[in-house]
C-alpha positions in Angstrom: -5.1 -9.3 1.6 -5.5 -6.0 3.3 -7.6 -4.5 0.5 -10.2 -7.2 0.7 -9.7 -8.2 4.3 -8.6 -11.8 3.5 -7.2 -13.3 6.7 -6.5 -9.8 8.1 -8.6 -6.8 8.9 -9.4 -4.6 5.9 -6.9 -1.7 6.0 -6.5 0.7 3.1 -3.2 2.1 4.4 -1.6 -1.3 4.5 -3.1 -2.2 1.1 -1.7 1.0 -0.3 1.7 0.3 1.1 2.0 -3.2 -0.5 0.4 -2.2 -3.8 2.7 0.9 -3.9 5.7 -1.3 -3.4 4.6 -3.7 -6.1 4.0 -0.7 -8.4 7.5 0.5 -7.8 8.8 -2.7 -9.3 6.8 -2.1 -12.5 3.7 -4.1 -11.9 1.1 -2.2 -14.0 -1.9 -4.0 -12.3 -0.5 -2.9 -8.9 -0.5 0.7 -10.1 -4.2 0.5 -11.0 -5.2 -1.2 -7.8 -3.1 1.2 -5.7 -4.9 4.1 -7.4 -8.3 2.5 -6.6 -7.3 2.1 -3.0 -6.1 5.7 -2.9 -9.5 7.0 -4.1 -11.0 5.6 -0.9 -8.4 7.4 1.3 -7.9 10.9 2.6 -4.8 12.7 1.3 -3.1 12.6 4.7 -3.6 8.8 4.9 -2.1 8.4 1.4 0.9 10.4 2.6 1.2 8.2 5.6 1.1 5.1 3.4 3.7 6.4 1.1 6.0 7.2 4.0 5.5 3.7 5.5 6.2 2.1 2.2 9.5 3.9 1.9 10.4 2.9 5.5 9.4 -0.7 4.7 11.7 -0.8 1.7 14.5 0.8 3.6 14.2 -1.8 6.4 14.2 -4.6 3.7 10.6 -5.5 4.5 11.3 -6.3 8.2 8.5 -5.4 10.6 6.2 -4.2 7.8 
């Protein structure tokens, strides 16, 4: 949704967060798409997304 802007504003950081979480569960397509999203992001934004993904998992997906 965030990658294509379906129903929400397009946001690469949030797209990266959710694709990264899916990739962490072994979804090989998610790995590919996460990497495509990352190519469109500055390294600092990728770091932000990775940190937010870890926080999201830690909070059991509440307020993500």
